[in-house]
C-alpha positions as CSV (number, residue, x, y, z in Angstrom):
1,M,89.8,-113.4,-77.5
2,K,91.1,-111.3,-80.6
3,K,91.1,-114.1,-83.0
4,T,94.2,-114.1,-85.8
5,S,94.2,-114.7,-89.1
6,P,95.8,-117.3,-91.4
7,K,97.3,-115.0,-93.5
8,S,99.3,-113.6,-90.2
9,I,100.5,-116.6,-89.3
10,V,102.2,-117.7,-92.6
11,N,103.5,-114.0,-93.2
12,K,105.6,-114.0,-89.8
13,T,107.2,-117.5,-90.7
14,S,107.1,-117.7,-94.5
15,K,110.6,-115.8,-94.7
16,T,113.5,-117.2,-95.2
17,R,117.3,-115.9,-96.4
18,R,118.8,-117.4,-99.9
19,K,122.2,-117.8,-99.7
20,Y,124.7,-117.4,-102.0
21,D,127.6,-118.9,-103.0
22,D,131.3,-117.0,-104.6
23,A,130.6,-117.6,-107.1
24,F,127.5,-116.3,-107.5
25,K,128.3,-113.4,-106.7
26,Q,131.5,-113.1,-108.3
27,Q,129.7,-113.8,-111.1
28,A,126.8,-110.5,-110.3
29,L,130.4,-108.4,-109.7
30,Q,131.7,-108.8,-112.7
31,L,128.6,-108.5,-114.7
32,I,129.0,-105.2,-112.9
33,R,132.1,-104.4,-113.8
34,L,131.8,-105.1,-117.1
35,G,129.2,-102.2,-117.5
36,Q,125.7,-103.4,-116.4
37,S,123.4,-101.3,-114.3
38,V,123.0,-102.7,-110.6
39,P,119.6,-103.1,-111.3
40,T,119.7,-105.1,-114.7
41,V,121.4,-107.0,-113.2
42,A,119.6,-107.1,-109.8
43,Q,115.7,-107.7,-111.9
44,T,118.9,-109.9,-114.4
45,L,119.5,-113.0,-111.7
46,G,116.2,-112.1,-109.4
47,V,118.0,-110.4,-106.6
48,G,117.4,-107.1,-104.3
49,E,119.9,-103.9,-105.7
50,G,120.5,-104.1,-101.9
51,L,122.2,-106.7,-102.0
52,L,124.2,-106.7,-105.2
53,Y,125.1,-102.9,-103.7
54,K,126.4,-104.4,-100.0
55,W,128.7,-107.3,-101.8
56,K,129.9,-104.7,-104.1
57,Q,131.0,-102.7,-100.6
58,A,132.4,-106.2,-99.2
59,Q,134.4,-106.8,-102.1
60,R,136.2,-103.0,-102.3
61,P,138.4,-104.0,-99.6
62,A,140.1,-106.8,-101.6
63,V,140.2,-105.0,-104.7
64,Q,142.0,-101.4,-103.2
65,E,144.2,-103.8,-101.4
66,Q,145.0,-106.0,-104.6
67,E,145.6,-102.7,-106.6
68,L,147.7,-101.4,-103.8
69,E,150.1,-104.4,-104.4
70,Q,150.9,-103.8,-107.8
71,L,150.7,-100.1,-107.1
72,R,153.7,-100.9,-104.4
73,A,155.4,-103.3,-106.6
74,K,155.8,-100.4,-109.9
75,L,157.4,-98.2,-107.8
76,K,160.0,-101.3,-106.2
77,Q,160.7,-101.2,-110.0
78,V,160.8,-97.8,-110.7
79,E,163.0,-96.3,-108.4
80,T,165.0,-100.0,-109.8
81,E,165.4,-98.6,-112.9
82,R,165.9,-95.0,-111.4
83,D,169.2,-95.7,-109.4
84,I,170.5,-97.1,-112.5
85,L,170.6,-94.0,-114.6
86,K,171.9,-92.5,-112.1
87,K,174.7,-95.1,-111.8
88,A,174.9,-94.6,-115.2
89,L,175.0,-91.0,-116.0
90,S,177.9,-90.8,-112.7
91,I,180.5,-92.8,-114.8
92,F,179.1,-91.3,-118.3
93,S,179.9,-87.1,-116.9
94,R,182.9,-89.6,-114.8
95,Q,184.7,-90.1,-118.5
96,T,184.1,-86.7,-120.0
């Protein structure tokens, strides 16, 4: 019969996952956006680097979607300005 040491039993049951709220995640990602390196932020906050990279990757689609919406709005504004200038050009070119 094989004996199990108390240490091996503790290792199997002591792993628990920490949960981080969205505010904490956003704060960590803000530090990275402000120029701090991922390893520095991870060490400062006591979070694994891999976890920060995961959060960063998960946020990317949301940021890209927001940027896409801003670009679409800007495009619409520029197209409207272009159309107004075309009409003005045709009006002024007829008068001469």
